[in-house]
C-alpha positions as CSV (number, residue, x, y, z in Angstrom):
1,X,26.3,-239.4,-86.7
2,X,26.5,-241.1,-90.1
3,X,23.2,-241.0,-92.0
4,X,22.0,-243.7,-94.3
5,X,22.9,-243.6,-97.9
6,X,19.2,-243.1,-98.7
7,X,19.0,-240.0,-96.4
8,X,22.1,-238.5,-98.0
9,X,20.6,-238.6,-101.5
10,X,17.5,-236.6,-100.5
11,X,17.6,-232.9,-101.2
12,X,16.0,-230.4,-98.8
13,X,12.9,-228.6,-99.8
14,X,13.8,-225.5,-101.8
15,X,10.3,-224.1,-101.1
16,X,10.9,-224.2,-97.4
17,X,14.4,-222.7,-97.8
18,X,13.0,-219.8,-99.8
19,X,10.1,-219.3,-97.3
20,X,12.6,-219.2,-94.4
21,X,14.8,-216.7,-96.3
22,X,11.8,-214.4,-97.1
23,X,10.7,-214.5,-93.4
24,X,14.2,-213.6,-92.2
25,X,14.3,-210.6,-94.7
26,X,10.9,-209.4,-93.5
27,X,12.1,-209.6,-89.8
28,X,15.0,-207.4,-90.9
29,X,12.4,-204.8,-92.1
30,X,12.8,-205.5,-95.8
31,X,9.7,-205.4,-97.9
32,X,9.5,-208.8,-99.5
33,X,6.8,-210.6,-101.5
34,X,7.3,-214.3,-100.8
35,X,6.8,-216.8,-103.6
36,X,7.7,-219.7,-101.2
37,X,5.2,-221.8,-99.4
38,X,1.8,-221.9,-101.0
39,X,-0.5,-220.8,-98.2
40,X,-3.4,-218.3,-98.1
41,X,-3.1,-214.7,-96.8
42,X,-6.0,-215.2,-94.4
43,X,-6.4,-217.0,-91.2
44,X,-8.1,-220.4,-90.7
45,X,-11.9,-219.7,-91.0
46,X,-13.8,-219.4,-87.7
47,X,-16.0,-222.4,-88.4
48,X,-13.0,-224.7,-88.7
49,X,-11.4,-223.3,-85.5
50,X,-14.6,-223.7,-83.6
51,X,-15.1,-227.3,-84.8
52,X,-11.6,-228.2,-83.8
53,X,-12.0,-226.6,-80.3
54,X,-15.4,-228.4,-79.9
55,X,-13.9,-231.7,-80.8
56,X,-11.1,-231.3,-78.3
57,X,-13.5,-230.2,-75.6
58,X,-15.5,-233.4,-76.3
59,X,-12.5,-235.5,-75.7
60,X,-11.8,-236.4,-79.3
61,X,-8.1,-236.4,-78.7
62,X,-7.4,-240.1,-78.7
63,X,-5.9,-242.5,-81.3
64,X,-8.1,-242.9,-84.4
65,X,-8.2,-245.7,-87.0
66,X,-5.1,-245.6,-89.2
67,X,-7.3,-244.9,-92.3
68,X,-9.1,-242.0,-90.6
69,X,-12.3,-241.4,-88.6
70,X,-15.3,-243.1,-90.2
71,X,-17.4,-239.9,-90.3
72,X,-14.6,-238.1,-92.1
73,X,-14.2,-240.9,-94.7
74,X,-18.0,-240.8,-95.3
75,X,-17.8,-237.1,-95.8
76,X,-14.9,-237.5,-98.3
77,X,-17.0,-240.1,-100.2
78,X,-19.8,-237.5,-100.4
79,X,-17.4,-234.9,-101.6
80,X,-16.2,-237.2,-104.4
81,X,-19.8,-237.9,-105.4
82,X,-21.0,-234.3,-105.3
83,X,-18.0,-232.6,-106.8
84,X,-16.5,-235.3,-109.1
85,X,-19.3,-237.8,-109.8
86,X,-17.2,-240.6,-108.4
87,X,-18.5,-243.5,-106.3
88,X,-16.3,-244.6,-103.4
89,X,-16.9,-246.6,-100.2
90,X,-15.4,-245.4,-96.9
91,X,-13.3,-248.6,-96.9
92,X,-11.6,-247.2,-100.0
93,X,-10.6,-243.9,-98.4
94,X,-7.3,-243.3,-96.5
95,X,-7.0,-240.0,-94.7
96,X,-3.6,-238.3,-94.4
97,X,-2.1,-235.0,-93.1
98,X,-1.8,-233.7,-96.7
99,X,-0.7,-234.3,-100.3
100,X,2.9,-235.0,-99.3
101,X,2.0,-237.8,-96.9
102,X,-0.5,-239.3,-99.4
103,X,2.1,-239.4,-102.1
104,X,4.7,-240.9,-99.8
105,X,2.2,-243.6,-98.7
106,X,1.4,-244.4,-102.3
107,X,5.0,-244.6,-103.5
108,X,5.9,-246.7,-100.4
109,X,3.1,-249.1,-101.2
110,X,3.8,-249.6,-104.9
111,X,7.5,-249.2,-105.5
112,X,10.2,-251.8,-105.3
113,X,13.9,-250.8,-105.4
114,X,14.7,-249.5,-108.9
115,X,11.1,-249.0,-110.1
116,X,10.7,-245.9,-112.1
117,X,8.1,-243.1,-111.8
118,X,7.5,-240.7,-114.7
119,X,7.3,-237.1,-113.5
120,X,6.4,-234.0,-115.7
121,X,8.8,-231.1,-115.8
122,X,8.2,-228.4,-114.4
123,X,7.2,-230.2,-111.1
124,X,6.6,-229.6,-107.5
125,X,10.0,-229.9,-105.8
126,X,9.1,-232.8,-103.5
127,X,8.1,-235.3,-106.2
128,X,11.5,-236.7,-107.1
129,X,12.6,-236.8,-103.4
130,X,9.4,-238.8,-102.4
131,X,10.1,-241.3,-105.1
132,X,13.7,-241.7,-104.0
133,X,12.6,-242.2,-100.4
134,X,10.6,-245.2,-101.5
135,X,13.7,-246.6,-103.3
136,X,12.3,-245.6,-106.7
137,X,13.9,-243.8,-109.6
138,X,12.3,-240.5,-110.8
139,X,12.2,-240.2,-114.6
140,X,11.8,-236.5,-115.6
141,X,10.0,-235.8,-118.8
142,X,10.3,-232.2,-120.1
143,X,7.0,-230.7,-121.2
144,X,6.6,-228.0,-123.8
145,X,4.9,-224.7,-123.9
146,X,3.1,-225.5,-127.2
147,X,1.5,-228.4,-125.4
148,X,0.5,-226.4,-122.4
149,X,3.2,-228.0,-120.3
150,X,1.4,-231.4,-120.4
151,X,2.6,-234.8,-121.2
152,X,2.7,-235.8,-124.9
153,X,2.1,-239.4,-125.8
154,X,5.3,-239.3,-127.9
155,X,7.4,-238.3,-124.9
156,X,5.7,-241.0,-122.7
157,X,6.4,-243.7,-125.2
158,X,10.1,-242.7,-125.3
159,X,10.7,-243.2,-121.6
160,X,8.5,-246.2,-120.7
161,X,10.3,-249.5,-120.2
162,X,10.2,-252.7,-118.2
163,X,11.2,-250.8,-115.0
164,X,8.4,-248.2,-115.3
165,X,5.9,-248.6,-112.5
166,X,3.8,-245.4,-112.4
167,X,3.0,-242.1,-114.1
168,X,2.5,-239.0,-112.0
169,X,-0.1,-236.5,-113.0
170,X,-0.6,-233.1,-111.3
171,X,-3.7,-231.3,-112.5
172,X,-4.1,-228.4,-112.1
173,X,-0.3,-228.3,-112.2
174,X,2.1,-226.7,-109.7
175,X,3.8,-224.5,-111.0
176,X,2.5,-224.1,-114.5
177,X,-1.3,-224.1,-113.8
178,X,-1.9,-226.5,-116.7
179,X,-5.1,-228.6,-116.6
180,X,-5.5,-231.9,-118.3
181,X,-8.7,-232.3,-120.2
182,X,-10.9,-235.4,-120.1
183,X,-9.6,-236.4,-123.5
184,X,-6.0,-236.0,-122.2
185,X,-6.7,-238.1,-119.2
186,X,-8.5,-240.8,-121.2
187,X,-5.5,-241.0,-123.6
188,X,-3.0,-241.4,-120.7
189,X,-5.3,-243.9,-118.9
190,X,-5.4,-246.1,-122.1
191,X,-1.6,-245.8,-122.3
192,X,-1.2,-246.8,-118.7
193,X,-3.5,-249.8,-119.1
194,X,-1.6,-251.0,-122.2
195,X,1.7,-250.9,-120.3
196,X,0.4,-252.1,-116.9
197,X,1.2,-248.8,-115.2
198,X,-0.2,-247.2,-112.1
199,X,-1.4,-243.6,-112.3
200,X,-0.7,-241.4,-109.3
201,X,-2.9,-238.3,-109.6
202,X,-2.2,-235.2,-107.4
203,X,-5.3,-233.0,-107.6
204,X,-4.8,-230.8,-104.5
205,X,-5.4,-227.7,-106.6
206,X,-8.7,-228.8,-108.1
207,X,-10.6,-225.8,-106.7
208,X,-8.1,-223.3,-108.1
209,X,-9.4,-223.2,-111.6
210,X,-10.3,-220.2,-113.7
211,X,-11.3,-219.1,-117.3
212,X,-14.1,-221.7,-117.5
213,X,-11.7,-224.6,-117.3
214,X,-12.9,-227.9,-115.8
215,X,-11.2,-230.3,-113.5
């Protein structure tokens, strides 16, 4: 079978490759500490398991609205209000299976062929591939240790052009752990507004913050 040219340009996930290799070594009796997939070392909490079983027993196994169950979208709005002091309506919320699907949906929705998305380096391995799947072009910007591996305005100004469509932010960052301050974000937001750019913000690690840092 001859795959599409788009499929051929997509690289497999190195994370999953490393995870599979670590698992195979463990099965061979080798003591391995896996730095592959980011998942906790404990099972799903009992209250979540019980809630899932209860929902299935109540027949909640049918198709749901594409944007997600209304009660869940209301709960997400409450989370944004309680944790982030942000006001959203359920109609503004779209539920997904996780960050990867949310990012894929966003890129598919905003990118035309050849549009560029600025991505900070180091980055989560799937970012460039998700952009390419949406016919976009990933533009990689090297960050520096002296700037806590965050974007500098100087570097952003160097790469933005008429093809630039979006800036990707990941805070807290995977893999560096860097956190953008409110001042950092305000500066990037102003830059994006000046250049008519969209900001895609991946905040999946917002609860993994230490040393009195704030998200």
